C-alpha positions as CSV (number, residue, x, y, z in Angstrom):
1,M,88.9,131.3,218.2
2,A,86.2,133.9,219.5
3,T,82.9,134.3,217.6
4,R,81.6,137.5,216.4
5,G,79.0,139.1,218.5
6,N,75.4,140.0,217.6
7,T,74.6,143.0,215.3
8,N,72.1,145.7,215.8
9,S,71.5,149.3,214.7
10,M,73.4,150.8,217.8
11,Q,76.5,149.2,216.3
12,R,75.7,150.1,212.6
13,V,78.9,152.2,211.3
14,K,80.4,153.5,208.2
15,V,84.2,152.8,207.8
16,Y,86.4,155.7,206.3
17,R,90.0,155.7,205.1
18,L,91.9,158.9,204.5
19,N,93.3,158.7,200.9
20,E,96.5,160.4,199.7
21,D,94.5,163.5,198.6
22,G,93.3,164.1,202.2
23,Q,89.8,163.0,201.4
24,W,88.0,160.4,203.3
25,D,86.9,157.3,201.2
26,D,83.8,155.5,202.3
27,K,84.8,151.7,202.5
28,G,81.2,150.6,203.3
29,T,78.6,150.3,206.1
30,G,78.3,147.3,208.5
31,H,78.0,146.2,211.9
32,I,80.7,146.4,214.6
33,T,81.7,143.7,217.0
34,M,84.6,143.2,219.4
35,D,86.2,140.0,220.5
36,Y,88.5,139.2,223.2
37,M,91.2,136.6,222.2
38,E,92.0,134.7,225.5
39,R,95.3,133.1,224.0
40,S,96.9,136.3,223.0
41,E,94.9,138.5,225.4
42,V,94.0,141.2,223.0
43,F,90.7,142.7,221.9
44,N,90.1,142.7,218.1
45,L,87.4,145.0,216.5
46,Y,85.6,143.7,213.3
47,V,83.2,145.6,210.9
48,I,81.2,143.3,208.8
49,D,79.5,144.4,205.8
50,E,75.7,144.7,206.2
51,D,75.0,143.4,202.7
52,D,77.3,140.4,202.0
53,N,79.0,139.8,205.4
54,A,82.5,140.6,204.1
55,T,84.9,141.9,206.6
56,L,85.3,145.6,206.1
57,L,87.6,146.1,208.8
58,A,89.8,144.0,211.1
59,H,91.7,145.9,213.7
60,R,93.8,144.8,216.8
61,I,92.6,147.3,219.5
62,S,95.9,149.2,220.7
63,I,96.7,149.8,224.4
64,D,98.5,153.0,223.1
65,N,96.5,156.1,223.1
66,I,95.9,156.4,219.4
67,Y,92.0,156.8,219.3
68,K,89.9,160.1,219.2
69,Q,86.3,160.5,219.6
70,Q,84.7,163.4,217.6
71,D,81.1,164.7,217.6
72,D,79.8,161.9,219.9
73,S,79.5,159.6,216.9
74,I,82.9,159.1,215.3
75,I,86.0,157.5,216.6
76,S,89.2,157.9,214.4
77,W,92.9,156.7,214.7
78,I,95.9,156.1,212.8
79,D,96.5,152.5,212.3
80,P,100.3,151.9,213.0
81,Q,100.2,148.3,211.3
82,H,98.8,149.7,208.0
83,S,100.0,153.4,208.2
84,A,96.4,154.5,207.5
85,Q,94.1,156.9,209.1
86,L,90.7,155.4,209.8
87,A,87.5,156.5,211.0
88,L,84.1,154.8,212.1
89,S,81.0,156.9,211.9
90,F,78.2,155.5,214.0
91,Q,74.6,155.6,213.2
92,E,73.7,155.9,216.7
93,T,75.8,158.0,219.4
94,A,74.8,155.2,221.9
95,G,76.8,152.7,219.8
96,C,79.8,155.1,219.8
97,T,79.6,155.4,223.4
98,I,79.5,151.6,224.0
99,V,82.6,151.0,221.8
100,W,84.3,154.1,223.2
């Protein structure tokens, strides 16, 4: 099992999920990390809540082209596993660029 990386303000994000009414629900603010799982040869993305260290988001990064970058600080996608539209809004554009 891989360990989660360090956290800093460049990777501070808000997690949003599109609800049935077409509005974005704020699911919390946390720090993003990405891990490479050697056994399965996949990358996973995690957002860990900045207040209580709970996992706000665990996402297996897809090799399919499902991701969109918007306004230099937002990455959005439709998660096929959960049939949900998700978005990450980065505090710093540099953090978005690194993850992108």
